C-alpha positions as CSV (number, residue, x, y, z in Angstrom):
1,M,0.0,0.0,0.0
2,K,2.7,2.4,1.0
3,A,4.7,1.6,-2.2
4,L,1.6,2.2,-4.4
5,F,0.9,5.5,-2.7
6,S,4.4,6.7,-3.2
7,K,4.3,5.8,-6.9
8,R,1.1,7.7,-7.4
9,N,2.4,10.7,-5.5
10,V,5.4,10.8,-7.8
11,I,3.3,10.7,-10.9
12,A,1.0,13.4,-9.5
13,L,4.0,15.5,-8.7
14,L,5.4,15.1,-12.2
15,L,2.0,16.1,-13.7
16,V,2.0,19.2,-11.5
17,V,5.6,20.1,-12.6
18,V,4.6,19.6,-16.3
19,M,1.6,21.8,-16.0
20,L,3.6,24.5,-14.2
21,F,6.1,24.4,-16.9
22,A,3.5,24.7,-19.6
23,L,1.8,27.6,-17.9
24,T,5.2,29.4,-17.5
25,A,5.9,28.9,-21.2
26,C,2.5,30.4,-22.2
27,G,3.0,33.3,-20.0
28,S,6.3,34.1,-21.5
29,N,4.8,34.0,-25.1
30,N,1.9,36.4,-24.1
31,A,4.2,38.9,-22.3
32,P,4.0,42.4,-23.9
33,S,7.0,43.3,-26.0
34,P,9.1,46.0,-24.6
35,D,8.4,49.6,-25.8
36,P,10.5,50.7,-28.8
37,A,13.2,53.2,-28.0
38,P,11.7,56.7,-28.2
39,T,12.4,58.7,-31.3
40,D,12.8,62.4,-31.8
41,N,9.8,63.2,-34.0
42,S,10.6,66.9,-33.9
43,Q,13.8,66.2,-35.9
44,Q,11.9,63.8,-38.3
45,N,9.2,66.4,-39.1
46,E,11.6,69.3,-39.7
47,P,12.6,69.9,-43.3
48,A,16.3,69.5,-44.0
49,K,18.1,72.8,-43.7
50,E,19.8,74.2,-46.8
51,P,23.4,75.2,-46.4
52,E,23.6,78.9,-45.6
53,K,24.4,81.1,-48.7
54,E,27.0,83.7,-48.6
55,P,25.6,87.2,-48.9
56,E,25.7,88.4,-52.5
57,K,28.2,91.1,-53.2
58,E,26.8,94.4,-54.5
59,P,28.0,95.1,-58.1
60,E,30.7,97.6,-58.1
61,K,29.6,101.0,-59.3
62,E,31.4,102.3,-62.3
63,P,33.3,105.5,-61.5
64,E,31.5,108.6,-62.7
65,A,33.0,110.2,-65.8
66,E,35.0,113.3,-65.3
67,P,33.1,116.5,-66.2
68,V,34.1,117.9,-69.6
69,E,33.5,121.3,-71.1
70,L,33.3,120.9,-74.9
71,I,33.7,124.0,-76.9
72,V,31.8,124.1,-80.2
73,F,32.2,126.9,-82.8
74,A,29.2,126.8,-85.1
75,A,27.7,129.0,-87.8
76,A,25.1,131.4,-86.5
77,S,22.4,129.7,-88.6
78,M,22.7,126.7,-86.3
79,T,21.8,128.5,-83.1
80,E,18.3,127.2,-82.6
81,T,19.0,123.6,-83.7
82,L,22.2,123.1,-81.7
83,T,20.6,124.8,-78.6
84,Q,17.8,122.2,-78.7
85,I,20.3,119.4,-79.3
86,A,22.3,120.4,-76.3
87,E,19.4,119.7,-74.1
88,M,18.9,116.3,-75.7
89,Y,22.6,115.4,-75.4
90,K,22.5,115.7,-71.6
91,A,20.8,112.3,-71.5
92,V,23.5,110.8,-73.6
93,A,26.6,112.3,-72.0
94,P,25.6,113.9,-68.7
95,N,29.2,114.7,-67.9
96,V,29.6,116.8,-71.0
97,E,28.8,120.5,-70.9
98,L,28.4,122.0,-74.4
99,V,29.7,125.5,-74.7
100,Y,28.7,127.2,-78.0
101,N,30.2,130.1,-79.8
102,F,27.8,131.1,-82.6
103,D,28.9,133.7,-85.2
104,S,29.7,134.0,-88.9
105,S,31.9,131.3,-90.2
106,G,34.5,133.8,-91.2
107,T,34.7,135.3,-87.7
108,L,34.9,131.8,-86.2
109,K,37.8,130.9,-88.5
110,T,39.7,134.0,-87.5
111,Q,39.2,133.3,-83.8
112,I,40.5,129.8,-84.2
113,Q,43.4,131.0,-86.2
114,E,44.2,133.5,-83.5
115,G,44.3,130.9,-80.7
116,A,40.8,130.6,-79.4
117,D,40.0,127.3,-77.6
118,C,37.8,125.1,-79.7
119,D,37.1,121.4,-79.9
120,L,34.6,121.2,-82.8
121,F,34.1,123.5,-85.7
122,I,31.0,123.6,-87.9
123,S,31.1,126.0,-90.8
124,A,28.3,127.2,-93.0
125,A,30.5,126.8,-96.1
126,P,33.6,124.7,-97.1
127,K,35.6,127.8,-97.7
128,Q,36.3,128.6,-94.0
129,M,36.9,124.9,-93.2
130,N,39.3,124.5,-96.1
131,A,41.3,127.5,-94.9
132,L,42.0,125.7,-91.7
133,D,42.6,122.3,-93.2
134,G,46.2,121.2,-93.6
135,A,45.1,118.5,-96.0
136,K,44.2,121.3,-98.5
137,D,46.7,123.2,-100.6
138,A,46.4,126.7,-101.9
139,E,44.3,125.6,-104.8
140,G,42.0,123.8,-102.3
141,G,41.5,126.9,-100.3
142,N,44.3,126.8,-97.7
143,T,46.2,129.8,-98.8
144,E,47.8,130.5,-95.4
145,G,49.2,127.0,-94.7
146,L,47.1,126.6,-91.6
147,D,46.8,123.2,-90.0
148,F,44.0,123.1,-87.4
149,V,41.6,120.5,-88.8
150,D,41.7,116.8,-87.9
151,S,41.0,115.7,-91.5
152,A,40.2,112.2,-90.5
153,T,37.1,113.5,-88.7
154,R,35.9,116.0,-91.3
155,I,32.5,115.3,-92.8
156,N,29.8,117.2,-94.7
157,L,27.2,117.4,-92.0
158,L,24.3,119.3,-93.5
159,E,22.9,121.0,-96.6
160,N,20.9,124.3,-96.5
161,K,19.1,126.4,-99.0
162,V,19.6,130.1,-99.8
163,A,16.2,131.7,-99.6
164,L,14.7,135.0,-100.5
165,A,12.6,136.1,-97.5
166,V,10.2,139.0,-97.2
167,P,8.6,140.9,-94.2
168,D,5.0,140.3,-93.1
169,G,2.6,141.4,-95.7
170,N,5.3,141.5,-98.4
171,P,4.7,145.3,-99.1
172,K,6.7,145.4,-102.3
173,G,5.1,142.2,-103.8
174,I,8.4,140.4,-104.3
175,N,7.6,136.8,-105.2
176,S,10.8,135.5,-106.8
177,Y,14.5,136.3,-107.4
178,D,13.4,137.7,-110.8
179,D,11.2,140.2,-109.0
180,L,14.2,141.1,-106.8
181,V,16.4,141.7,-109.8
182,A,13.8,143.9,-111.5
183,G,13.4,146.0,-108.3
184,L,17.2,146.3,-107.8
185,K,17.6,147.5,-111.4
186,D,15.0,150.2,-111.1
187,G,16.0,151.1,-107.5
188,S,12.6,150.4,-106.0
189,V,13.8,147.6,-103.7
190,M,16.0,147.5,-100.6
191,L,17.9,144.2,-100.1
192,A,19.6,143.0,-97.0
193,M,22.5,140.6,-97.4
194,G,25.5,139.3,-95.5
195,N,29.0,140.8,-95.6
196,S,31.5,139.4,-98.0
197,D,33.3,137.4,-95.3
198,V,30.0,135.7,-94.3
199,P,29.0,132.5,-96.2
200,V,25.4,133.7,-96.7
201,G,26.9,137.0,-98.1
202,Q,29.2,135.0,-100.4
203,Y,26.2,133.0,-101.7
204,T,24.3,136.2,-102.3
205,Q,27.2,137.6,-104.3
206,K,27.1,134.6,-106.5
207,I,23.4,135.2,-107.1
208,L,24.0,138.8,-108.0
209,A,26.8,137.7,-110.4
210,Y,24.4,135.1,-111.9
211,Y,22.0,137.9,-112.8
212,E,24.9,140.1,-113.9
213,L,24.3,142.8,-111.3
214,D,27.0,145.1,-110.0
215,E,27.0,144.8,-106.2
216,E,29.1,147.9,-105.6
217,E,27.0,150.0,-107.8
218,L,23.8,148.8,-106.1
219,A,25.3,149.4,-102.6
220,S,26.3,153.0,-103.7
221,A,22.8,153.6,-104.9
222,G,21.5,152.6,-101.4
223,C,19.7,149.5,-102.6
224,I,21.7,147.1,-100.4
225,T,22.3,146.9,-96.7
226,Y,24.6,144.4,-94.9
227,G,24.7,142.2,-91.8
228,S,27.8,140.8,-90.1
229,N,26.0,137.4,-89.9
230,V,22.9,135.7,-91.1
231,K,21.0,136.6,-87.9
232,E,21.5,140.3,-88.5
233,V,20.1,140.0,-92.0
234,T,17.1,138.0,-90.7
235,T,16.4,140.7,-88.1
236,Q,16.4,143.4,-90.7
237,V,13.8,141.5,-92.7
238,K,11.7,140.7,-89.6
239,E,11.7,144.3,-88.5
240,S,10.6,145.4,-92.0
241,S,13.6,147.8,-92.3
242,V,14.2,146.3,-95.7
243,D,12.0,145.0,-98.5
244,C,13.6,141.5,-98.6
245,G,16.7,139.6,-97.6
246,V,18.8,136.7,-98.7
247,V,19.1,134.3,-95.8
248,Y,19.2,130.5,-95.2
249,A,15.9,128.7,-95.4
250,T,16.5,127.5,-91.8
251,D,16.8,131.0,-90.4
252,A,13.7,132.2,-92.3
253,F,11.9,129.2,-90.7
254,S,13.1,129.9,-87.2
255,A,12.3,133.6,-87.5
256,G,8.8,133.0,-89.0
257,L,9.6,134.8,-92.2
258,T,7.9,134.1,-95.5
259,I,10.1,132.5,-98.1
260,V,9.2,133.5,-101.7
261,D,12.0,131.7,-103.6
262,T,15.1,129.5,-103.1
263,A,18.2,129.7,-105.2
264,T,19.2,126.8,-107.4
265,K,22.5,125.1,-107.5
266,D,23.3,127.0,-110.8
267,M,22.7,130.3,-109.1
268,C,25.0,129.8,-106.1
269,G,26.1,126.2,-105.8
270,Q,25.3,123.9,-102.9
271,V,25.2,125.2,-99.4
272,I,27.3,122.6,-97.5
273,Y,28.0,122.7,-93.8
274,P,31.3,120.8,-93.1
275,A,32.2,119.8,-89.5
276,A,35.4,118.6,-88.0
277,V,37.2,118.0,-84.7
278,L,40.2,120.4,-84.4
279,K,43.8,119.3,-83.7
280,I,43.9,121.8,-80.8
281,S,41.0,120.1,-79.0
282,Q,41.5,119.4,-75.3
283,H,38.8,116.6,-75.5
284,P,39.1,115.0,-79.0
285,E,37.3,111.8,-78.0
286,E,34.3,113.7,-76.5
287,A,34.3,115.9,-79.6
288,K,34.2,112.9,-81.9
289,A,31.4,111.4,-79.9
290,F,29.3,114.6,-80.1
291,L,30.0,114.8,-83.9
292,D,28.8,111.2,-84.2
293,Y,25.6,112.1,-82.3
294,L,25.0,115.0,-84.7
295,T,24.8,112.5,-87.6
296,G,22.3,110.2,-85.7
297,A,18.6,109.9,-86.0
298,E,17.7,112.1,-83.0
299,A,19.8,115.1,-84.1
300,S,18.9,114.6,-87.8
301,A,15.2,114.9,-86.9
302,V,15.9,118.3,-85.3
303,F,17.8,119.5,-88.3
304,E,15.2,118.3,-90.7
305,G,12.5,120.0,-88.7
306,V,13.8,123.5,-89.6
307,G,14.7,122.7,-93.2
308,F,18.3,121.3,-93.1
309,S,19.0,118.2,-95.2
310,P,21.4,115.8,-93.3
311,M,24.2,114.6,-95.5
312,A,26.4,112.4,-93.2
């Protein structure tokens, strides 16, 4: 009996051990897994930072151009147009101040010859330019051997017309050069013209010669008065102190005069305005630049607006 009980007890004990082992194994399989290591969500949600850029350097400013005083000697008949162009040129070359000297081309030629400061010369006729151009000989008009013109820059800039203008109302009824000639012959007309050293006066002399009129005789008879430049002739006509005057078409336009006739090429030749930088220029590059501007579209429009014909 005792042995049997012991055997059963052993078996029962073994069963208990097996059950405990099984329960322990199940408990270990159902145990919650440990929490994952915490992560820094703030870093995951933030966008990746771009590398810092170096501050952009400001572009270096070009040094301002030095101020330049450009001296331009020009025929008096260009006063209005060149004055307007000077205002326009400020936008192109703000550092350049244009200083004009307007007068008859003969007077300007003399001033240059006598040592006046000048960068650019614009004459109302080739004669005065030729006299200063070392590239010309005596037959070409340089009778004094002067050498002021930079021949490489010389151009024919403009063409004008020699016009017969009358005062308001045209009291003498002059409508052509033929009418002028008839009035001069019978002494009924007073004509204003330029002096012999003024281009417009020289063109008028050719017109008188074309009609075979004696200028000295007419002047002695009191039929001719003179002006030292074209502006003085224009003023005499505008003030009705004469019956008519021979001026450039551009001056008649600017003064509001009535033009009754214009001279043909056969009567006095072409009215050419040459221009050139001078060898004595203190600012040759700026002078060339301004001369180039005078041949451009903006300046040409101004010239054409008063009756000039651009040639360059």
